[in-house]
ROPALO-139429 format. One record per residue: residue in three letters; x, y, z of N, C-alpha, C, O, CB in turn. Coordinates in steps of 0.001 Angstrom, whole numbers, plus 500000, padded with zeros to 6 digits. Glycine has a CB too. Example, Ala and Ser with C-alpha at 12.3 -4.5 7.8 and 13.67 -1.06 7.14 Angstrom:
<pts>
ALA513190494310507800512300495500507800513200496700507800514236496681508465511308495527509046SER512850497750507080513670498940507140512900500030507870513409501138508039514084499402505725
</pts>
This chain:
<pts>
MET758835991002459513759748991347460693759243990480461845758088990057461821759713992972461101ILE760017990223462785759765989248464092759442990190465155760322990958465545761119988275464581ASN758252990216465675758047991133466766758517990566468245758758989372468419756525991485466769TYR758605991419469145759164991000470422758638989721470972759444988858471318758949992024471394LYS757233989504471095756617988243471406757170986930470674757286985858471269755192988399471101HIS757450987086469535758031986032468731759479985695468814760025984640468489757787986322467454LYS760043986862469344761639986638469633761728985976470956762593985129471179762558988084469686ILE760729986393471962760820985541473121760602984051473132761229983252473829759988986010473961ARG759596983758472241759221982512472099760389981816471505760778980747471976758002982407471339LEU761049982465470339762056981776469739763140981414470709763634980288470651762558982529468651LEU763589982390471699764548982257472584764449980966473495765280980074473668764551983440473322ARG763113981146474055762566980045474917762762978592474130763195977642474782760914980359475244PHE762503978462473005762511977161472154764026976777472138764392975632472403761875977380470531ILE764869977758471824766238977492471621766929977040472970767820976192473032766905978744471031ARG766380977739474057766765977467475440766516976099475806767364975474476442766073978335476374LYS765143975448475370764769974097475703765564973335474927765824972254475455763368973756475518ILE766052973508473851766616972687472977768089972502473649768555971366473728766555973291471472PHE768676973406474039770156973618474501769935972588475933770741971710476242770661975590474851LYS768892972850476574768761972310478011768551970821477710769149970060478470767458973006478941PHE767754970223476665767573968979476450768757968199476107768804966987476319766680968878475573PHE769735968872475571770986968196475044772001968349476130773029967672476116771528968832473645ASN771733969257477113772579969633478278773701970371477744774833970075478128773072968421479110PHE773511971349476857774224972401476418774243973758477193773286974038477915773796972592475196LYS775188974517477080775220975717477905775414976773476906776177976625475952776341975716479029ILE774610978030477153774806979276476301775665980150476945775189980771477896773552980011475991PHE776842980344476639777411981455477425778214982444476541778202982164475342778327980891478542TYR778897983532476900779426984685476261780847984416476555781139984052477694778860986106476778SER781890984572475535783236984530475844783778985282474762783321985381473623783817983154476001LYS784961985881475317785761986788474554787299986359474534787976986198475550785586988208475145ASP787779986187473128789304985718473181789945987011473456789614988088472959789940984977471740VAL791080986759474460792037987797474721793284987444474753793490986511475529791834988407475804ASN794340987899474114795637987533473782796439987876474967797057988931474821796125988192472522TYR796605987291476093797399987429477434798837987152477057799668987338477945796887986360478644LEU799211986781476008800683986353475868801521987507475023802734987668475161800761984828475047LYS800782988198474227801482989091473297802403990193473971803215990677473182800434989775472434ASP802437990592475005803093991570475674804117990855476600804900991541477258802105992467476410LEU804136989560476668805176988965477490806559989050476841806617988916475619804835987526477778ASN807714989266477563809113989215476958809640987807477331810033987391478422810130990438477544VAL809536987135476034809750985828475994811140985430474946811052985750473761808331985202475529GLU812019984940475294813309984469474113813243983127474132813637982616473084815006984895474459ASN812869982359474988813012980953475133811682980127475850811160980404476930814329980773475986ILE811366979202475055810430978546475569810442977028475510810660976373474491809415979023475060ILE810160976504476820810117975058477199808913974414476963808097974605477864810404974856478541ASP808520973696476025807436973209475727807169971835475927807457971027475044807260973502474659VAL806624971465477044806437970061477622805108969356477245804096969642477885806504970133479164GLY805054968358476139804030967981475454803361968845474452802390969602474476803245967632476269VAL804361968403473422804299969260472164803195968905471151802500969762470604805626969167471433ALA803083967567470939801967967065470155802454967645468691803571967502468193800376967639470736HIS801415968280468180801485969038466761802098970472466873802234971190465882799958969205466108GLY802491970878468242802922972290468387801726973215469278800533972944469142803159972916466771THR802074974051469968801203975015470779801146976228469930802028977083469859801790975364472282LYS799776976214469157799702977372468292799782978849468862800139979786468147798487977248467610GLU799444978994470137799573980499470856800931980709470967801250981859470663798902980679472380LEU801966979889471345803231980075471512803978980285470241804769981222470131803704979057472219LEU803739979398469231804361979493467861803836980937467106804499981576466288803887978073466938TYR802851981183467461801972982644466776802733983743467417803323984557466705800076982854467251ASN802765983831468775803155984943469610804773984994469563805355986077469615802557984749471146PHE805347983979469479806861984103469771807562983477468542808227982472468798807323983308471204PRO807538983847467381808087983167466315809481983185466393810046982349465687807664983661465109LYS810275984021467160811559984204467041812339983454468268813565983356468319811786985684466955ALA811509982981469166811991982416470361812723981031470074812366980372469097810810982253471344TYR813689980601470867814132979264470834813226978351471506812773978584472627815415979153471392PHE812967977344470847811864976160471425812746975085471914813773974749471322810735975458470190TYR812296974523473073812713973368473586811761972314473786811123972139474824813284973614474667PHE811683971514472586810372970712472318810641969264473102811545968475472825810073970483470509ILE809746969125474035809899967800475149808680967097474641807550967522474883809795968174477061GLU808885966130474008807781965277473524808213963717473560809108963416472769807379965735472011PRO807699962700474366808030961524474340807321960593473290807818959494473045807895961146475558ASN806189961001472675805493960138471812806159960139470359806421961171469742804006960571471774PRO806406958791469876807039958821468423806214959140467505806685959436466407807591957629467963ALA804922959162467682803807959678466776804153960998466192803918961291465019802465959820467540PHE804712961769467040804625963434466728806087963760466312806297964883465854804131964490468211TRP807139962861466433808307963234466177808489963842464798809038964934464649809082962206466403LYS808028963130463812808321963350462194807701964824461954808175965620461144807464962052461073HIS806437965108462871805821966480462386806773967590463022806978968661462452804134966699462925ILE807380967223464343808181968325464938809422968664464246809831969819464128808526968014466288GLU810097967471463723811245967630462923811163968033461531812155968620461098811882966534462944GLU810212967846460754810029968286459573809090969287459058808911969624457888809876967403459047VAL808402969794460349807488970902460023807909972086461041808263973169460574805858970430460190LEU807870971881462363808230972941463300809659973301463221809976974490463196807907972551464682LEU810535972375463179812098972764463400812343973218462095813341973934462015813207971518463872LYS811648972992460902811944973721459792811771975297459664812401976096458972811241973150458887LYS810624975507460629810238976965460571810597977733461910810487978958461951808663977089460292PHE811033976988463021811191977644464271812625977087464683813016975977464322809943977311465359ASN813290977861465385814671977581465977814413976718467355813650977041468265815522979086466305GLY815035975832467302815015975013468523815565973448468529816523973110467834813596975002468932LYS814975972695469242815686971334469368814380970331469965813560970704470805817197971448470568LEU814412969128469382813516968220469895814290967155470981815398966709470683812845967481468633TYR813737966845472049814143965983473118813016965035473401811947965236473979814536966776474363LYS813615963733472743812644962687472675812466961797473864812732960595473870812949961894471598THR812006962469474845811730961943476164810419962541476957809789963492476494812984962201476983ALA810104961971478054809009962451478803809577963086480028810673962718480449808015961351479129ALA808817964115480681809371964983481618808531964462483017807303964428482939809149966669481137GLY809035964153483988808668963860485384809225964006486714809962964975486898808504962877485393ASN809026963305487557809853963480488814810575962195489172810848961940490345808955963917490026SER810923961286488050811789960345488265812486959982486946812345960738485985811134959253488900THR813221958884486845814092958629485787814134957217485435814400956395486312815382959095486087GLY813877956824484142813889955682483595813163955486482480813124956324481579813609954900484371ILE812433954200482442811673953725481208810181953544481886810050952918482937812364952181480475SER809139954108481239807812953976481825806741953649480846806972953908479665807450955203482517ASP805505953069481200804575952833480149803827954102479881803665954996480712803637951700480486PHE803397954102478681802754955462478300801680955161477345801871954405476393803792956517477636TYR800429955799477603799267955631476838799228956706475512799246957934475588798018955835477852ASN799175955939474369799153956666473058797703956550472540797305955477472088800233956041471978PHE796923957620472598795424957686471850795297958591471030794706959611471385794278957895472654GLY795772958488469810795521959449468698796220960792468779797442960934468748794086959709468611ASN795372961712468879795976963139468880796593963640470445796949964786470718794684964229468371THR796606962730471154797293963060472462797714961909473213797422960828472703796435963848473339SER798361961890474358798901960918475029799207961164476615799366962311477035800038960614474301SER799278960038477462799338960482478703800010959254479457800099958130478962797925960939479216PHE800489959623480762800908958319481596799820957884482545799984956947483327802245958575482491LEU798620958636482454797511958247483200796288957598482567795955957947481435797116959318483824GLN795558956618483272794324956208482734793304957240482938793241957979483921793899954951483303ARG792360957231481741791350958046481988789940957670482657789708956461482657791166958522480876GLN789226958269483070787812957982483975786794957828482905785931956970483091787299959321485111ASP786761958590481718785590958656480823785738957584479782784774957176479133785443960060480151TYR786907957155479641787086955848478484788310955286478779789209955975479261787130956266476795GLU788476953856478494789758952990478714790740953134477542790433952966476362789382951418478870LEU791944953461477997793059953628477102793700952206477196793896951658478281794079954887477531LYS794040951597475899794558950224475873795933950154475156796765949281475403793536949286475168ASN796132951339474073797333951229473349798538951990474252798673953200474438797100951895471839LYS799356950894474743800302951302475514801882951035474938802253950067474274800002950650476786ILE802640952110475364803992951984474683805163952203475739804838952457476899804117953091473467LYS806331952128475442807266952411476456807965953761476159808141954040474973808267951267476573VAL808341954542477017808966955798476637810057956172477807809933955757478959807792956977476452ASN811020956914477419811925957383478319811462958648479214810854959599478722813110957680477553LEU811802958561480535811357959437481312812548960075482216813400959364482749810288958817482037ASP812522961301482318813508961965483195813063963413483558812162963956482919814908961996482493LYS813710964046484606813353965103485274813755966013484138814662965810483331813987965291486704LEU812882967120484205813347968398483406814495969097483888815135969747483062812305969411483358ASP814840969082484981816134969607485393817316968826484742818345969470484537816243969554486929ASN817280967456484382818219966902483825818236967183482282819293967366481678818154965597484183ILE817033967206481693816950967626480265817204968769479855817760968923478767815915967477479793ILE816810969924480726817393971304480140818199971793481125817843971679482298816328972433479756SER819272972343480824820273972977481730819549974384482125818934975058481299821830973188480944PRO819691974706483375818952975960484105819734977091483667819241978207483835818911975917485814ASN820911976984483115821711978166482440821180978730481258820602977959480492823045977773482068ASN821272980033480935820795980681480084819370980625479655819038980580478470821485980491479278LEU818508980629480695817101980707480598816416981968480874815293982010481375816589979804481396GLU817185983122480503816557984180480827815573984817479807815869985038478633817482984995481189ASN814333985098480397813235985480479603812436984142479059811980984091477917813784986399478412THR812347983309479798811840981801479488810571981711479963810255982197481049812671980625480145LEU809695981046479144808314980311479360808449979108479484809079978564478577807357980426478390LEU807991978323480490807724976964480578806195976566480345805344976992481126808194976522481903LYS805896975862479418804377975281479033804261973942479438805160973210479024804015975291477450ILE803380973419480148803253972007480441801910971399480179800979971772480894803589971783481810ASP801699970538479272800412970166478821800806968630478837801321968126477839799875970878477319ALA800528967816480106800754966436480251799559965611480741799631964622481471801853966265481139GLU798528966121480270797157965154480395797220964617481821797159963400481994797108963751479231GLY797350965538482957797075964986484183798479964893484966798496964743486188796345963594483991TYR799508964978484297800694964604484846801594965772485252802768965659485604801344963753483934GLU800881966934485158801620968357485401802329968416486693803499968794486736800593969589485404LEU801715968081487689802415968368489081803852967580489070804897968072489497801397967787490439GLU803714966209488480804766965428488560806067966151487680807241966000488020804294963993488045VAL805683966869486626806716967419485891807124968739486665808290969109486533806268967658484392LEU806435969341487307806783970566488328807833970135489171808925970687489307805553971042489289LYS807438969143489709808166968400490891809691968156490513810622968434491270807422966900491210GLY809827967610489272811100967516488615811594968687488018812396968398487130811075966576487668SER811434969864488153811848971031487589812142972294488567811865973448488238810845971343486636SER812746971935489831813123972688490784813849973835490223813496975014490202813826971970491696ASN815014973250489734815972974277489082815713974954487835816205976058487601817147973700488854VAL814963974345487022814178975151485860813470976237486392813813977372486062813129974298485075LEU812426976047487253811728976875487883812270978143488503811641979201488502811204976210488684ASP813309978004488961814357979019489432814613979977488633814817981141488979815550978520489697ASN814618979516487419815295980426486195814438980907485469814754981951484899816185979785485250VAL813021980327485209812111980851484109811229981725484758811157981716485987811313979768483327ASP810442982597483964809748983889484398808337983525484325807562983971485170810080985207483474TYR807910982715483343806583982336483310806050980872483092806702980149482338806099983069482395CYS805147980479483568804621979135483238802987979022482857802097979577483501804928978235484501ILE802817978305481846801440978099481431801235976640481618801898975812480993801144978571479947VAL800367976343482430800056974741483074798637974623482564797741975455482709800127974519485019GLU798570973350481888797159972715481859796680972330483238797248971436483866797134971420480957LEU795552973049483761795037972607484905793997971570484933792877971974484623794622973601485496ARG794115970244485253793041969351485094791937969449486168792254969716487328793578968017485059LEU790735969253485842789490969282486854788948968155486865788558967791487975788412970220486596GLN788732967261485767787976966218485857788621965086484849789640965370484220786525966648485563ASN787940963674484700788253962666483884789555962056483922789704961036483250788039963049482745ILE790826962635484795791977961856485206791979962024486503791705963144486935793260962192484624ASP792245961104487282792439961054488698793770961349489164794561960428489368792087959821489177THR794072962500489341795296963088489523795269963977490515794507963782491461795761963652488446TYR796200965247490466796179965934492006794995966999491982794426967263490923797772966812492434ASN794701967503492990793888968432493373794376969732492840795495970077493219793741968400494759PRO793657970601491935794222971891491439794861972702492280795779973394491839793331972647490915SER794483972770493689794987973572494681796337973269495108797093974149495519794169973539495732GLU796690971936495016798137971416495026798936972000494093800005972485494461798249970013494802LEU798541972048492708799615972736491813799761974140491949800844974710491819799359972529490409ILE798670974720492215798605976254492374799523976771493732800200977795493821796905976710492571ASN799309975721494733800240976077496064801860975700495803802820976286496303799655975083497501TYR801886974703494997803306974362494560804249975458493873805403975805494127803186973248493588LEU803291975887492870804090976981492051804094978275492861805031979035492618803408977282490548TYR803174978670493815803284979597494661804469979570495456805198980560495514802263979604495353GLU804761978336496178805988978261496865807376978387496225808437978518496835805958977136497452LYS807171978318494672808188978397493930808319979960493299809004980221492310808047977279492928ASN807590980876494005807504982130493661806838982454492399807246983405491733808673982598493676PHE805766981685491984804864982208490992803315982578491341802644981834492056804869981226489963TYR802909983523490904801549983858491069800606983519489907800918983661488724801480985243491339PHE799358983032490372798420982595489387797838984143488707797257984998489376797141981548490190HIS798104984234487461797989985440486884796591985457485968795667986235486204799319985708486068LYS796583984509484924795253984601484283794864983363483639795684982593483137795205985677483286ILE793653983179483653792911981995482850793092982173481401792465983115480918791307981937483130ILE793769981515480655793877981947479070792934981112478276792525981621477232795418981723478414LYS792594980142478528791402979238477967790889978129478980791496977596479910791898978454476599VAL789769977964478588788757977046479521788127976059478457787625976502477424787417978028480381TYR788169974713478743787920973671477787786600973019478551786653972604479708789319972587477538TYR785456972994477758784306972527478478784036970978477827784460970608476732782971973650478275VAL783277970217478710782653968955478329781260968862478717780739969779479351783357967838478894LYS780677967918478414779255967636478863778938968116480243778010968897480456778971966156478821TYR779765967612481233779417967812482612780279968951483300780569968901484495779590966478483353GLY780638969908482517781284971177483201782499971357482312782622971128481108781724970981484900ILE783516971905483348784814972257482828785673970945482924785741970251483938785466973500483648ASP786266970716481834787356969518481703788722970187482244789236969705483254787564968923479957PHE789213971087481712790341971696482254790765973007481550790274973226480443791416970736482231MET791499973766482004791841975209481711793344975499481586794084974927482387791279976105482817ASP793868976309480687795135976672480772795321977981481543794606978980481469795656976730479476VAL796517977778482370796555979066483366797951979541483044798822978745482696796339978722485144LEU798161980810483155799379981684483114799746981881484690798951982269485547799065983203482285PHE801020981559484884801619981839486115802828982863485889803558982716484908802076980499486776ILE803007983767486685804093984665486552805101985004487663804606985388488723803558985775486187LYS806156984936487598807124985093488764806821986245489501806462987251488890808551985181488351LYS806924986253490878806519987245491686807127988453491355806436989467491256806719986947492960SER808373988480491165809374989549490907809235990127489638810001991005489239810722989083491024LEU808249989659488945807779990554487706806581991124487821806286991827486854807688989858486470ILE805602991048488875804579991454489076804643992794490041803606993372490364803892990378489482
</pts>
C-alpha cells in the first residue's frame, strides 16, 4: 500500500512532467445545457460531418445544413439527410454575396488564414447572406449554430432578419490563432440583437491556452 509521503512524491513527479510538456491538470464535468431547450428547427452553419450535440439532442428537428465545402456534401446527403429531416444548402454564409476564396484543410475549412500554420489548399465557393439563404418565416423554436473558423461575426451581420426570428444561438467564439473579431464585439452584437450570453457549452484548449469555446446565447424574452 502506498503511504501518504509516497503519494505526495508521486503527485509532485506527475506535476513536473505536466509542467515540462506545458500541460495543465484541470477538472471538468460535462453538462448537457441543450436537452431542455424547446427546439423544432436548427440552422447549422458550418456542418462538416455534423454537430453531434444537436443531432443527439434534437433528432426530430428540421435541419437547415449550410455547408460550402464540397468535401462534406456526400456525407451530409448520404448519411445525415438519410437519418434526419432537412435540406443541404451548398453555399457559405457571410455578410456579402458572390464567389469567394475558401481554404479547405482536411476536417475543417475557413475563409481566413491561420496564425499557427499556413493554409495552401484554396477553392472557390458561393457566398451569400443567411437572410437570403433562409426565409425568416416559420422559424418558431429555432436554434442557429455557427462554426465558421473565425468568420462568425460576418455570418451574424448577414443574418439580421433570421436573428429576429430565432430563439437560441450557439456560436464558436474564437480567442486565438485566427486574426478576426474581438470576442466582445460578437457578444455585444448579439446583445444588441436581444440575445443574452447564457452558458459556455464547451472549451477547447491548445498548448498556449484556450483556442475557442462554444457559447449558448438565448433570446432575452425567454429568460
